[in-house]
N, C-alpha and C positions, 0 to 999 in steps of 0.2 A: 469684277471678280467678287464672288460672294464670300463673306467672312464666316468662319466656323465659330460656333458658340464655345467660349472657354469653359472648361470644367474646373470649377473652383476647388473642390475637394475630391480628387480622384480616389484617394484611399477610402473615403466614405462610400462612394458609389460601388466600389468593389465589395465592401463588406455587406452592403445591403443585399446584393445578389446572393451572397453566401448565406445570410440569415434566412432568406426565403426557403432555401433548401433545408435548413435545419428545422424550420417551423413545420414543414411537411412531415419530417421524421417524428416530431414530438406528438403528432396526432396518433401515433401507433401505440400509445399507452393504453393498456387494457387491464381489466381486473385479472389478478393472478400474477402480474409482473412483479418482480422483486427489485427493490432499490436499496441504496444505502444513503443515510442522511449525511451530507457533506458539511463543509464549513459554511458559516453564515456569510452572506454576500456583503454585509455591512457590519456594524457592531453587533447587531442582532439579526435573527432570521427575518427577512422581509416578506418572503412568499410562502412560508410554512406557518400555519396558525393552529391554535388549539380549538378555536371556535370560528364560525363564519359570522357571528355577531360582533362586528368590529368595534362597537361601543363598549364592550366588556373588556377589551385588552388593556393591560397595564404593564408598567415597567417590570414589576416583580415576575409576572408571567413570562415576559420575554427573556429575563435573565435565567429563569428556571429551564427554559427550552435549550439553553446553551449546552446543557448536559446530555442532550440527545445526539450529539455528534457521533457518528460511527455506528449507530444502530441500524440493523437490517430491518426493512419494513416491506409490506406487501400491499399492493393496491387492491382494495376490496370493491370499490365502485368509482364511477366518474360522474360528477355533477356538472351539468351545463346550465349556466346562469342566463338570465334574459338578456344581459348585455354582451353575450358571446364568450365570456371567460369560462374556462373549464377548470374544475378543481378535482383533484384525486383524493379520495378518502383512503388514508393509510392506517394500517394496524401493524403491530409488531408481529414478527414471525412466531414468537413463542406465546402469543395471545396474552401477554402480561400488560399491565397498565403503563402508559408513558409517564404521566405525572399524577397529581392528586385526582384520582378517580377519572382519568381521561383515557378511554380505550382507543379513541380515534383522533387523528390529527388530519388537517386539510392542507394540501399543497396546490398552489396555482401551477398547472402543469407546464405550460410553455416557459414561464419566467423562472421557475425553480430549476428546471433543467438547464436553461441557458446560463444562469448564474452559478450552477453547480452546487446548489443547495441539496438537490437530489442527484445521486450518481447511479448510473446503470451498472 
């Protein structure tokens, strides 16, 4: 009689199949869609940035971004990086600045939606 392979973490395998469906939905982000900035997934926002130059980020800038919770934003464009990660360029609906002379912020599309840093 042939033995069946045991499933070590059945709850993990079920969640993986559910995540694949959500990732397909996340690709539906297009310019003009409106979102709301939600709560940070950690102490600070992990997937929403003021710049794509990650060497310039500092703690003061991350603390300042905590004040952006609840703002309504609009996707102006989508950037596809060479490593396959896509970033949404976000602007405020009222065309005002976010922080110190910052008109646009960048959000990693799939991860920011999954962690609810961006809310539809």
